[in-house]
Steps between C-alpha positions, in 0.01 A plus 500: 500500500567562869767761424237698298262514791729549793484877474146498644652439841621868493137610450296410812120497461332802664134542568444874438637726228657838582802711404831435673865592463709313242677203660852584413637165608253295290535745215874455489470120515240436232378813327795738442722198420263391221446161650123540544467633140704207356292263712180644360627461142594142566152424632337655195735323262407175673135568429574607141698190429218277640246686286714466186552132570126430494453711186317791669683761291410345153245772454381368162310236696272766639203587280413869422174608653264734344258702714340678653421230743313612808601394854195310610450315823867552591654371181572550131475174301719582196463132393200349666579192700878555479642578856816647347296767318263560790606826671382589854390861507301772656370813335752468212418382150741351243521670162797324333793271565794432268781255589860629483539294182238720328677802640816417307689307761672177439564425872237710680561556872338836556610766742433871519260708290406863451248689296499810272220710359550685175393860450185377319402265783620161372630269768814288475695264733867401527525136617816375661607149386812305558655576163379859461198735503185442295267786398126477454201729469188453709209571261188689590338160541771381742692274256875465506643576153864392477720748314864406545778464749841637609749222573727510806834676471729224629369167621154373600383573851169453678577807706388780263334816637321768293369849591354780285664838443285731290477338149784252591540167672802463728615136511754351746621145559699303743713367207853625495593742223134573429488866595169690503307514172288806421241424235265749322143361519386721216672251270206273557231737369526406136587128528255260325410209734545268203867600481637526854851635525809370683682819581873539466665539840759746362310712240139491630561618859513868572770456754676254726664566833825312537619664826401217736784334689471171288207576291229345720232655718224340704244765431445840333306788662370812320415852607361680189478831684876522542601311184688237703516124490642314802672170461471298831668174605774536241766246609754464628453625854870567515473772250517865612115527462455190712197397286315804634316769290692580178385834358447508118414830328265421203410859408661391170392138467755443222786591733423389857769613754558439867591776748552259792326264739366453854700220666444581865260212581643255252282271288161643383264235365231738372394859551254767415641852435271803506500875552383521856147628561375416848472610862872508583546871410876479531520291179223644282631539148809282567555178294457207733564125440320238710748211492415133573832385623471128586437548874394868520290782363774758425403852397740721312513867392659484153440860397875560490637219285848582618405481869205274559382456861339212691213635701407180686571129508219301660434126535196323632384189683488207270743652241643211285558669166372852446406491132279784367244754574296799382375820661126526547470836329786673313348840568468439872784269607363426846470117471690224331438126431795256520524133406759250636570214253634244741305544826252236381765268369711532817192481719575808710296772668142554392565302186597185683183310396583565128255777420633808322534805722472856380672728752361854552731787576437853617773708326379848615849528654755389243760489785276284723262280304258284702366152406137549607322181388468234241271300273508119496391327181242217527681263272844355549781606268778760451465871424726649238409839345226749568397838364231739627252654259219729623466336842546139389813291538561260210723218620671227303520218758664220312272195499218699661480708185378859482358625827323834527469673843285804576743699710301832509424451871868524603515878558210475750613162641869423449475179691375333182184369654295668227698361208297260300573276203250601228617278222745231388588289197700182576738426204639176643225233512766230570500584879130556549445168683766564771413576854468880544414547137854544366865404507777697666742492205624704207245412230228696328507871450812720531337831408189687390413840357175676603554863401306502166203730481299231325506297818669205330769338714787303357639210711827339399562139620821301520367179356205566271499844337309827521138565615274797438238530778261767623312564821124492479325831454440709805794397706760748368327838463562651157602163330 
């Protein structure tokens, strides 16, 4: 156990967050070498093994919950008097819950998720599970309707990431020889819920990209405007692309091809790639990727796929493992939110007490981004993935569940003092009695999807299954 935690000694606690140069010595020792990433995986697998040993992943034990059930007096009692079905909440109501077993999975263990809306307004979700991807429709009443699944393409892996590209889902995995599956969501439109389909991994996919170094990728990133997918964190680090951004042209989804990669700053854990629209006039109209690169925010110009450029490499006080982030406004890329997955676990910087930190960045200069402030969550836990929709950040914070922040004040006050939590739904009642209101561990929710026009939000959890929730009327304008 001691060997797994010794790396924290390289990460001294700091009181205030701000941008700083990358520490090249520390990076060479623990980040660029892959030691920190391997340590992170070992810690997670330790938790996953412990959870499996106590039966937490046997999802058939969790009862389906029919709603809607209102959040009243800070809780939803799905089964009155049962603490394991009493969910702490604020301003978010529960509409439906199905365990992974009811979503076609024999082993459960949920991961990523993404949504798709058909041309006639029907809403669907792709749900990452250990042995593949499940598909369900969210009905007008907010009910999950299971329709089928696409099995994995090699071996089972909890690390499965999904993103939407037009009418397709792009599915990557950390499993070797898996490749990237491209699945046409219109196949779901005529399926009868009474006859869910297990799709064939060869004949029922539109395409599969097999150009990864050993067939595995940590994540997939999509830019619909340019018809590109980006594989990030594709091991090994010794490959020519160094686990950086691998460019995949999907203008023909049946024949994805790669013109190259961006290897300059090594391993990329996650990214957001966009046509740049913002105050930095030098780059307006260029394709930019915001890379979350373990110890830095690294910004790339990837317009020329044969000659991508790094515009800046910037670290920050308290950096433990730069995980993911999202711009505040795609049409005015002035600010960006960033989450660090291990600052709470390693007890460093502003996250030393164990409360998730959302770091606020001014990216008005892509070559000199500034870390201007932060938001500190009121409950202990770990932040994982966040997406910004219409001035609200929707965060999947493991055992803390879904957290919703009103971030509309950031342009006028980038210190973060005006950021407020306006809702939450805690999907992991098991840790509610702990000091600080949660556990700093890798349990609960991995991902959520909040882009549906209906206002329904899908939350995927590692242990239990999928939740459909919705914020109370009047909080999100237009929903």
